[in-house]
C-alpha positions as CSV (number, residue, x, y, z in Angstrom):
1,M,0.0,0.0,0.0
2,V,1.3,3.5,-0.8
3,W,1.0,6.2,1.7
4,E,1.6,9.9,1.3
5,T,2.7,11.9,4.3
6,A,2.6,15.7,4.8
7,V,3.9,17.7,7.8
8,L,1.2,19.9,9.3
9,D,3.4,21.9,11.7
10,G,6.9,22.0,13.1
11,P,10.3,22.9,11.6
12,A,11.4,21.3,8.4
13,D,15.2,21.1,8.6
14,A,15.9,18.9,5.6
15,S,19.4,18.2,6.9
16,A,18.0,16.3,10.0
17,W,15.9,13.5,8.4
18,E,15.3,10.5,10.7
19,T,13.1,7.4,10.7
20,A,9.8,7.6,12.6
21,V,7.1,5.0,13.2
22,L,3.4,5.3,12.9
23,R,1.3,3.6,15.6
24,G,-2.3,2.5,15.3
25,G,-4.8,3.3,12.6
26,P,-4.6,2.1,9.0
27,A,-0.8,2.8,8.6
28,D,0.2,1.0,11.8
29,G,3.9,0.0,11.8
30,T,4.8,2.1,8.8
31,R,8.2,3.7,9.0
32,I,8.6,7.1,7.4
33,Q,11.3,9.8,7.2
34,V,10.7,13.1,9.1
35,A,12.7,16.2,9.6
36,G,12.6,18.4,12.7
37,R,10.2,16.0,14.6
38,P,6.9,17.8,13.7
39,S,4.1,17.4,16.2
40,V,1.4,16.4,13.6
41,L,1.5,14.3,10.4
42,Q,-1.2,14.0,7.7
43,V,-1.3,10.6,6.0
44,V,-3.4,10.1,2.9
45,R,-4.2,7.1,0.7
46,Q,-5.6,7.3,-2.8
47,C,-9.1,5.8,-3.1
48,P,-10.4,4.4,-6.4
49,A,-13.2,6.5,-7.9
50,E,-15.6,5.8,-10.7
51,Q,-16.0,9.0,-12.7
52,D,-18.8,9.9,-15.0
53,P,-17.3,9.9,-18.5
54,D,-19.5,12.9,-19.3
55,A,-18.2,15.0,-16.3
56,S,-16.6,18.3,-17.2
57,E,-13.6,17.9,-14.9
58,A,-11.8,15.0,-13.3
59,W,-11.5,14.6,-9.5
60,R,-9.7,12.3,-7.1
61,V,-10.5,11.0,-3.7
62,Q,-8.1,10.5,-0.8
63,A,-8.7,9.0,2.7
64,L,-7.1,11.3,5.3
65,Y,-5.6,10.2,8.6
66,V,-3.9,12.3,11.3
67,Y,-1.1,11.1,13.4
68,R,0.3,13.1,16.4
69,R,3.7,12.8,17.9
70,D,3.8,10.4,20.9
71,H,6.6,11.3,23.3
72,R,6.6,7.8,24.9
73,G,8.8,6.4,22.1
74,G,11.2,4.2,24.0
75,D,13.1,2.6,21.2
76,G,15.0,5.6,19.9
77,F,12.6,6.4,17.0
78,P,10.1,9.2,17.2
79,H,6.6,7.7,17.2
80,Y,3.3,9.1,15.9
81,G,0.0,7.8,17.2
82,F,-3.2,7.7,15.2
83,D,-5.8,10.3,16.1
84,P,-9.2,8.8,15.3
85,A,-11.0,12.1,16.2
86,S,-9.3,14.1,13.4
87,P,-10.0,15.8,11.2
């Protein structure tokens, strides 16, 4: 499965990339690269959509999930826990 991740806040120092782990939710266990240990990540997954061939413009659908930094880590990696109440 392909996931896209966007940083919603926090510094983005590209020279300090490190591995982080997503906990819970649909992307549980996924390892990603983050810079600056942002406090919130937005994770999206493309959803198949049947479009009307007569529609005037194309559109796409994405499932959106929010993960928040979890300071309990413990194994040296930053962790981000699934927030089921967002957005």
